[in-house]
C-alpha positions as CSV (number, residue, x, y, z in Angstrom):
1,X,-34.7,4.4,83.6
2,X,-37.8,6.5,84.6
3,X,-40.3,4.3,82.1
4,X,-38.4,1.2,83.2
5,X,-39.2,2.7,87.4
6,X,-43.0,3.1,86.1
7,X,-42.9,0.0,84.4
8,X,-42.2,-1.9,87.4
9,X,-44.7,-0.7,89.7
10,X,-47.1,-1.3,86.8
11,X,-46.3,-4.7,87.0
12,X,-46.3,-4.7,91.0
13,X,-49.4,-3.1,90.8
14,X,-51.1,-5.7,88.1
15,X,-50.1,-8.7,90.3
16,X,-51.1,-7.0,93.5
17,X,-54.7,-6.8,91.8
18,X,-54.5,-10.4,90.8
19,X,-53.2,-11.7,94.2
20,X,-56.4,-9.4,95.5
21,X,-59.0,-10.7,93.6
22,X,-57.6,-14.3,94.0
23,X,-57.9,-14.2,97.8
24,X,-61.6,-12.5,97.9
25,X,-62.5,-15.2,95.7
26,X,-61.5,-18.3,97.7
27,X,-62.4,-16.5,100.7
28,X,-66.0,-16.1,99.3
29,X,-65.9,-19.7,98.2
30,X,-64.4,-20.9,101.4
31,X,-67.4,-18.7,103.1
32,X,-69.7,-20.0,100.5
33,X,-68.7,-23.7,101.5
34,X,-68.7,-23.6,105.2
35,X,-72.5,-21.9,104.9
36,X,-73.5,-24.8,102.9
37,X,-75.8,-27.4,104.4
38,X,-75.4,-31.3,103.1
39,X,-76.9,-34.0,104.9
40,X,-75.7,-37.4,104.1
41,X,-78.4,-39.7,104.9
42,X,-76.6,-42.7,103.8
43,X,-73.8,-42.8,106.5
44,X,-74.6,-42.9,109.8
45,X,-72.2,-39.9,110.5
46,X,-74.8,-37.0,108.7
47,X,-71.2,-35.2,108.1
48,X,-69.8,-38.1,106.1
49,X,-68.3,-37.3,103.0
50,X,-67.8,-40.8,101.8
51,X,-69.8,-42.6,98.7
52,X,-70.0,-45.8,98.2
53,X,-69.4,-47.9,95.1
54,X,-72.7,-50.1,94.2
55,X,-75.0,-48.4,96.4
56,X,-78.2,-45.5,95.9
57,X,-76.0,-43.0,98.3
58,X,-78.8,-39.8,99.6
59,X,-77.6,-36.7,100.2
60,X,-80.2,-33.9,101.3
61,X,-79.2,-30.6,101.1
62,X,-80.8,-27.9,103.6
63,X,-79.2,-24.6,102.1
64,X,-82.0,-22.4,101.1
65,X,-79.6,-20.5,98.7
66,X,-79.4,-23.5,96.9
67,X,-81.0,-23.9,93.3
68,X,-79.7,-27.4,91.7
69,X,-76.3,-29.1,90.7
70,X,-74.3,-29.1,87.4
71,X,-75.5,-32.1,85.4
72,X,-73.3,-35.2,86.1
73,X,-73.1,-38.7,85.0
74,X,-74.4,-40.9,88.2
75,X,-76.1,-37.8,89.7
76,X,-79.7,-37.0,89.8
77,X,-81.3,-34.6,91.8
78,X,-85.1,-34.4,93.0
79,X,-86.1,-32.0,95.0
80,X,-83.3,-31.2,97.2
81,X,-82.3,-35.1,98.1
82,X,-79.5,-36.3,95.5
83,X,-79.4,-39.7,94.9
84,X,-75.3,-40.8,93.4
85,X,-74.4,-44.2,92.5
86,X,-70.4,-44.3,91.5
87,X,-69.2,-46.5,89.5
88,X,-65.4,-47.0,90.7
89,X,-63.5,-45.7,93.9
90,X,-61.7,-42.8,93.8
91,X,-62.9,-39.3,94.2
92,X,-66.6,-37.5,93.5
93,X,-66.9,-33.8,92.5
94,X,-70.0,-32.8,92.6
95,X,-70.5,-28.8,92.0
96,X,-74.0,-27.2,93.9
97,X,-75.2,-23.9,92.2
98,X,-76.6,-21.8,94.7
99,X,-77.7,-17.7,94.3
100,X,-74.7,-16.7,95.9
101,X,-72.6,-18.9,93.7
102,X,-70.9,-22.1,92.9
103,X,-69.7,-24.7,95.4
104,X,-67.5,-27.6,94.6
105,X,-67.5,-30.3,96.9
106,X,-65.0,-33.5,96.7
107,X,-66.3,-36.7,98.6
108,X,-64.3,-40.1,98.6
109,X,-65.8,-43.0,97.2
110,X,-64.6,-46.8,98.3
111,X,-66.2,-49.6,98.4
112,X,-68.6,-51.3,100.6
113,X,-67.0,-53.0,103.8
114,X,-67.8,-56.5,104.9
115,X,-70.1,-56.8,107.7
116,X,-69.3,-58.6,110.7
117,X,-72.2,-60.1,112.7
118,X,-71.3,-59.4,116.7
119,X,-72.9,-61.0,119.3
120,X,-73.1,-59.0,122.7
121,X,-70.6,-56.2,121.0
122,X,-68.0,-59.6,120.1
123,X,-67.0,-60.9,117.0
124,X,-64.2,-63.3,118.5
125,X,-64.9,-66.7,116.9
126,X,-65.3,-68.5,120.3
127,X,-67.4,-67.1,122.0
128,X,-68.4,-68.3,126.1
129,X,-71.6,-69.4,126.9
130,X,-72.2,-66.9,129.8
131,X,-71.1,-64.0,127.3
132,X,-74.2,-65.0,124.9
133,X,-76.7,-65.6,127.6
134,X,-75.6,-62.4,129.3
135,X,-76.0,-60.2,125.7
136,X,-78.5,-62.7,123.8
137,X,-78.5,-60.1,120.8
138,X,-77.2,-59.1,117.3
139,X,-75.6,-56.2,115.9
140,X,-73.7,-55.2,112.7
141,X,-70.0,-54.1,113.0
142,X,-67.9,-53.1,110.1
143,X,-64.4,-54.9,109.1
144,X,-63.1,-50.8,108.4
145,X,-64.0,-49.6,112.0
146,X,-63.4,-46.3,110.7
147,X,-66.6,-46.9,107.9
148,X,-70.0,-45.4,109.8
149,X,-72.5,-47.5,106.6
150,X,-73.5,-50.1,108.9
151,X,-74.2,-48.1,112.1
152,X,-77.6,-46.9,111.3
153,X,-78.4,-50.7,110.4
154,X,-80.6,-52.6,112.6
155,X,-80.9,-56.3,112.7
156,X,-85.0,-57.1,111.9
157,X,-84.1,-60.8,111.1
158,X,-81.8,-63.4,111.1
159,X,-81.5,-67.5,111.0
160,X,-79.5,-69.3,113.5
161,X,-78.7,-72.9,113.4
162,X,-77.2,-75.0,116.7
163,X,-76.9,-78.9,117.1
164,X,-78.9,-79.3,114.1
165,X,-81.6,-77.1,114.9
166,X,-82.8,-74.1,112.8
167,X,-84.2,-70.9,114.5
168,X,-85.5,-68.5,112.6
169,X,-85.4,-65.1,114.9
170,X,-87.7,-61.8,114.0
171,X,-85.3,-58.7,115.8
172,X,-82.2,-58.5,116.9
173,X,-82.5,-60.5,120.5
174,X,-82.1,-64.2,120.5
175,X,-85.6,-66.1,121.0
176,X,-86.2,-67.9,124.6
177,X,-86.0,-71.5,122.3
178,X,-82.4,-70.5,120.8
179,X,-81.7,-69.6,124.5
180,X,-82.7,-73.0,125.7
181,X,-80.1,-74.9,123.1
182,X,-77.4,-72.8,124.3
183,X,-77.8,-73.6,127.5
184,X,-77.9,-77.3,126.7
185,X,-74.8,-76.6,124.4
186,X,-71.7,-78.5,125.3
187,X,-68.3,-76.8,124.9
188,X,-66.4,-76.8,121.0
189,X,-70.1,-76.9,119.3
190,X,-70.9,-74.6,116.9
191,X,-73.5,-71.9,116.7
192,X,-74.4,-70.6,113.7
193,X,-75.6,-67.0,112.3
194,X,-77.0,-66.4,108.5
195,X,-79.6,-65.0,106.3
196,X,-79.6,-61.5,108.2
197,X,-81.2,-58.6,107.3
198,X,-81.5,-55.1,108.7
199,X,-82.9,-51.9,108.0
200,X,-81.4,-48.3,108.4
201,X,-85.3,-46.3,109.0
202,X,-83.5,-42.8,108.2
203,X,-83.6,-43.7,104.6
204,X,-85.7,-46.5,104.5
205,X,-83.3,-48.9,103.3
206,X,-82.8,-52.7,104.6
207,X,-79.6,-54.7,103.1
208,X,-79.3,-58.4,103.1
209,X,-76.2,-60.3,104.5
210,X,-75.9,-63.8,103.1
211,X,-72.8,-65.1,104.4
212,X,-72.6,-67.4,107.4
213,X,-71.1,-66.5,110.9
214,X,-70.1,-69.4,113.2
215,X,-69.0,-69.0,116.3
216,X,-67.2,-71.9,118.8
217,X,-68.8,-72.5,122.3
218,X,-67.1,-72.7,125.1
């Protein structure tokens, strides 16, 4: 009976020790992760944990304890900048090495959302002339409104077509010639936007959108 009690206490002590060790380890890991600074340079949300299939995703590490990463396919490191080009959607875990220990971080990997062109913030296929003339400028809007990928991109050029005339525009604002053509347009005429090019200054990346976007005037 005495031996049974001693064995019981030893087992309880052993499990308690294991539990405390795991608790300390998890607390240390959480503490390291909380203090680890990682900036997403591709999405406009610098804290985003989203990566995109087929794109070079740039992450900047700002942490004095950072020493490297565990080798991994589709992930390269140059100084403190990671370039990640995932090949399929899902989850991707990257293990960062620091002087305090390893920091595994998991990212969601998704396909790039379709981009819509907005005129004055509107993406409706039917748009009034007054609205066009009041806010005559383009912007990019993701089809998935939770996607922040395009938030950092500013339109630098596009082509507009209206009533047989073609207008090559530099910047996001409509030219005076295009505005004059809109004033002369009739209800039901179609304004077509194409060859949209946008630039993300933060990462020095240019995006080209070759599809056509058509707006009916009313």
